N, C-alpha and C positions, 0 to 999 in steps of 0.2 A: 219383717222389723216393723214394729209400731211406730205411730206418728212420733212418739215422744223420743225414742232411740234416732228418729231420723232427723229431729231437731238437735238433739245432742250433737249426733254426729255431724250435722251441718254447722252448728256452731263452732265445734273444735277444729274442723276444717276451715273455717271462717278465720279462727283465731291464730291457726297455724300461718294461713296466708298472710295474715296482717303481722304477725310476728315475723316474717320471712322478708315481708316489705320493709318492716321498721328495721330489721337488721341490716339489710341492704342500704337502705338510707343513712344508718348510723355509721356505717364505714367511714373512717376518717379519710380524706382525699390526701394525695400527693400534692406537693408544691414544687414546680420547678420554676425559678427566675434566671432568666438569660438577661445578664447585666453588661451590655457593651460599653466599651470605653469610647467618650466622644464622638458617637454616633450622633449624626444632626437629624434634624426635623425631617428635612427634605433629602434625605439619604436614600429612603425605601419607597417602594409604590404605594402603600397604603397610606401614607401621610404626603403624599403628593409628588414624591421622587420621580422623575421621569428619564434621569442620565444612566443609572445604574439599574440593570435588571434584577428585580427579586422576585422570582416566580413563588418561592416558597413562603416567603413572608406573605406575600399576596394570598397564596392560599391559605395560610394560618388566618388571615383577617377575613376570608369570606368564610371559614368555619368558626369564627369567634367576634369578639368585639372590639374595635377601636377606639381608644379614649383620646380624642383630639384635642382636648384640654387638660392635658396630665403633665404635671409640673416634676422635675426631679427634686430631691430634697436640697439642691444647693446647685450652684452654677460652676463648681469646682469638683474635681474628684474625691479628695479625701472626705469633706464634710457630707457630699452627697451620700458616702455608702455608710457613714454613720447614721446618717437620717434614715435611710431604707432599713437598716438592720435593728435600729432602736426604736423606730417609730415616733421619734422627738427631732424637734428642730436641733441642727447639729451644735448650737452653742450651749445647749443642756449638758452635752458630753466633752466638752470643750474641743470639739475638732472642727474649728471653722475654717481652717487655712490647709494648703496642701502641705504634706510632709514629703522631705527629700531625704536622701540616703542618710545624711549625717545628724538628722533629727533624732532627738533621743525621747520625744512625747509620744505616747501610746494612748489608745482610747482606754479608760478606766475599766479594768476587768468587771466592776461592779455595775455596769450598764448591764440592763437586761435587753436581751437580744432576740431575735425571732427564734432561734433553735432553742433559747432557755426558756422563752414562753411556751413552747410547744411542747418541751418536756420530755420524758422518757417513753412516751407513746411514739415518738418520732425519730427514725435514724436520721441523720443531718450531716451535710458535706458542703463544702465551699472549694470550688476548683476554679483556680484561674487568678485575677489579682485582688489582693487584700487591700493595701495602702491605707491601714489604719494603725500604724506603728510597727517598728522593727527594731526594739531595742529592750533589752532584759530577757529574763526567762521564760517571762508568759505572754510572749508578743503574738504568738500565732492563735488562728481562728479556733482551735481546740481548747484556749484558755478563755472563750468566748460562748461555749456552747455546742460547738460543732463535734461531731465525732470525727471529722477525718478532713484534713488539707492538703491539697496538690496544688502548688501555685506560686507566685510571685510576691514578694512583699510589698513592691510598688508599681509603677508604671514600666513598661519597657524600653523605656527611652533613658532611665537613670542607671547610672553605673556607680559602683560594681552592682552586679545582678547575679543572684542564683535563683534557681528552681527549689523550693523544699516541699518535703513531705512530711506529715505529722499524722498521728492517730492519737487516741487519747493515753497511750503509755509514753508518748514523747516524738522525738524526731527520729524518723525512717531513713532519711537521705537528704542529700543535697547534691545539686549537679549544675554545670553551665548550661545555659537555655540554648537549645537549638531554634533560632529565631523564626525562620520560615516554616517551621512544623510545630510552634506553640500552639497553636489554636487547635488543630489536629490532635495533638497531645492532650491537651484540656478536654476534647472531645470525647477523647476515647477513655480517659479515666473518669468521666462522669458516666458514660455509658457501663462501665464496669461497675459504678456504682450502684447505678440504676438496677442493673440484672441481679446484683447482689440483695437488692432491698424490695424485690418486686412482690413478695408477700406480706410486706409490712409498710405502713406509712413513712415516707420520708419527705424531708424538705431539703432542694439541692439549690445551691447558687452557684450557676455555670459564669462566671465573671470573666468573660473574654477580655485580653487586654487589647485587642483590635476594635475599631480602626485608628486607635491611638497613634500619632505619628512616633518614630518611623514608620513605614509601611512595610511588612514581610508578608509574604504570601507564600502558601505549600505549592508545590510541584503540580502544574494544572489550573493553576489559578493566576499565574503572574503574564501579564499583556491580555488579560481576557476581557476587561473592560474597554470597550472602543471610545469611550468618551470621559471617563473619568481617571484614567490612569491608574498608578498604584493603588490609589485610595480606593477607587473604583473595585480594583482587583480584590482587596481585603473584605468590603461590603459582600462582593459575590459569594467568597469563601463564607464570610458568615450565614448568609442566606442559604448556601447547602448544607451547614450544618444544621439550621433549622428544620430543613427537610428530612435529615437523616433521623433528627431526634423525634420528630412526629411520626415517621413510620417505624422507628423503635418501639416506641411506646404501643402503637398498633400490634405490633408481633407481638409483643411481651402480654398483650390482653389488657393492659393498665391505661389504656388512652382515655377511656370513659371515669377512671379513676382518677384522674390527674389534670390539676390545673396548671396550663403552661402559660407564663408571663414572659413577653419580650421587651424590653426598654433599653434605656442608657441613662448613664449616670450625670450626663450632661450635654449640653450643645456642643458643636463641632469647634475645633481649636483654629489653626490655619488653614486646615483644607477641610472639606465636608459644606454641605448645604443646610443652611437653616430653615431652607422652603420660603424664604420672604419674611421671615422673623426678624427681628430688630436684634443688632447684636450678637457676639457669639460667646463662646466659653468664658466665664468669668466676667461677662458684661454687664455687671449691675443688675437691676431688676427687670430689665427687658426679657422678653420672650426667648431670644435666639440662645442664651445661655442656659435657660431654665427648662423650655417647654419641649419635651421630645418624645420619641414614639413610645407607644404603648399598646400592644395587643394582648390580649386574653383568651386562650382557647381552653375549652373542656366541654367535651362533646356530650350532649346531653343535660347540659345544665347552663353553660353559656350560650344564649342564643347566637345563631350563626348570622354573620353579614351584617353585623348592626355597628353604627357609628353613635358614639355620644359625645357630647361638649360638656358633660359633668365636670366639673371643676375638682381634680384629684390632683394627689402627690403620693410619692414615693414613701413617705411616711405613714400611710394607710396600710401597707400591707401587713404589719404586725398585727394590729386589730381585726383586720379582715381574716386573716389565717386562721386566728384565735376562734373567731366567729364561725368559720365554715367547718373547722375540725370540732367544735364544740368545748373547745377549751376556754376556760374563763382567763381573761386579761389578769396578770399577777396581782394579786391585792395590792393597794398603796402606790402602785407604778401611775406616773403622771404622764399621759400620751397626748402629744399634739396630733397624732394622725386620727382619723376616724374609718370606722367599720364601712367599707363600700362594697359591700357584697350586694347589696341591693342595686347599685349601678350595675354592677358586673352580670348579675343573673336576671335582672329584670328591666335594665335600661332605666333604673329611678334617677332622681335628683341627686345633685350634690348633698352629703351631710354638713359640708363646710359653709360656714357664714362667711370665711375669707382664709386666705392661705398668707402668710407672711413670706416675704422673700428679702433675704439676707445678701450684703456684700461682706464676707468675713463676719464681723461680729456686729454689724451695724444694719439696721432694718433700713432697706432702701425703695421697697414697694409692698403695696397690698393689692391681692386681688381678691374679688368677688365673682359671681358667675358673670356678672355683665361688664364691671369696670375695673379698671387697673389706675392707681394712683403710684406714680413713680417720683420719689423724692431726689434721686441723685442720679448721675448718667457720668458715664466714663470718657474723658476730654483730654486728648494727649496724656493718655497713661495716667490721668488724674480722677480720683473720685470727686465730683465737680456737684456741688449741692445744688439743685435747683430751686428748693424751696425758698422762698423771701425776694426772687428775682423778678417777679411780675409775669412771670409764664408757666404757672403751675400745669403739671404734665397729667391731666386725664385722659384716660382713652377708654372708648366704647369698644369693647372686645368682641363684639360682634362685627367690628370692621378688622380686617386683617392688616398686620404690618406694625402698629403703633405709631403712625406716621404724622397723625394730626391729631393735637390736644383738642377735647371739645370741653375744656375747662369753662371757656367764656358762654358755652350754651347750656351748662348745669353747674351754677356756682353752689347751690345747695347740696349737689352732690360732692363737690370739691372738699366743702366744708366737712361733711359726713366723713368722707374717707381720710381727711386729713385728721379728725379726731379718733378715727380707727388706728391710724400710723402712730399717733401720739400714745395712745394705750399701750400698742405691742411695744414701742420703744421705750416707754417706762417699764414695762414689766420684765424686758430683757437686759435693760440697763445693768441690773445686780449681778448679771452672768457675765460681763465683759472683763476681760483681763488686760486691756489696754486703751488707750486713747486711740481712735479712728479719725479719718479724714473729715467726716461728717461732724463730730464734736467739735473738732480744731475749728472748722469753718463758723460753727455756731456761737463759738466763744468769741471770734472775732469777724463778725458779719461785715462783708463788703458793702460800700455804699454802692447804690443802684438807684437808678430812675425807676420808680414802679408805679404802676397804673393805681389810681386810689382805690378800685375794686378789689386789688388784692394787696393793699397795704396791712400789716400785722395792726390789729386792735390795740 
């Protein structure tokens, strides 16, 4: 073989090797999101919990990245799920409040959801809790881009309640729920879906209806938690399912092709731990209702045992999944979420200049990487406008708990954050469908003694 043939052969081999490497990198990843219901920031080990053992989530965190400053899209169930699936603040979809059994409202089917954005390249399923409407012929997730749905129309404390199954051809069944076995059944359905799609990219939302009250645990998990009662039993059951799922992905040989995310729709309700964060589920703009656990694992792609304080939100998942799969975001789609693949894969900085926090349809807080400005607080079950009363609520988020306002130390930051909030408020005002308590208070402001420093101009 002469030198020319050797060079040609070497070039061909290099091209083949590069082609194989390129084809491998081009393989679209699987996406699995475990979306818990009312799980608090302090309920699991990776975000500081100490009362409930969560060895599998601890393992997931060691093998992936924990986002310590991740925010749910809302502080309540329905709007949070709308924001997660659409990549937009929930007010854009008209889904700012919790839906109950008697409500006829549904999320508009015109909304572009994650499975719609990923398109035909991906198989998709939502297994577990839906909670985006249960009225009319097109309420099921299969009308919103999912290929398959098995689960509940809303939370398992709402009656009447049935378990539904849908595929693209329509409803396949309806059953009375076996409450203690709900989470196990959801997991079994999820596992079956994964097994059926292991040779094709898929997007799976495993929307567990636990640990939302009342707590039901499968046999083997009852009275297992020594310190947190039935709630702790539910969290321990969830933890076991996470471990089983990680093992299943490895057994199928697809764990290195799968981005697995664990998070919650909002903070804890009557039970559960916020981990020292202020307020709880539904609690205005404070972190206890909004800030929730977030762990991402993707062997070989997401660095192991990393913690990041980059400010992120559930609305970021749609653009991130599009980016990681090489699928363009649908043209003309107005997103609020940002691509956080650099945060997940390289521990990069937040792409957000700010996050906007709502209570129903009203803007109640603005969060930047360092600062939080809170406009209103819940007081005696009333959304209480703090603005204009002489004690503006500015928090340095490098300090935990939102306990002491540092407004007097940083008046220039207060003014900048107030300006951000005013712009956000004006931007979303056109989407409001009702007069809220903040708007009513602004129309009839109470007379208060206000320090000169904070008097309106």
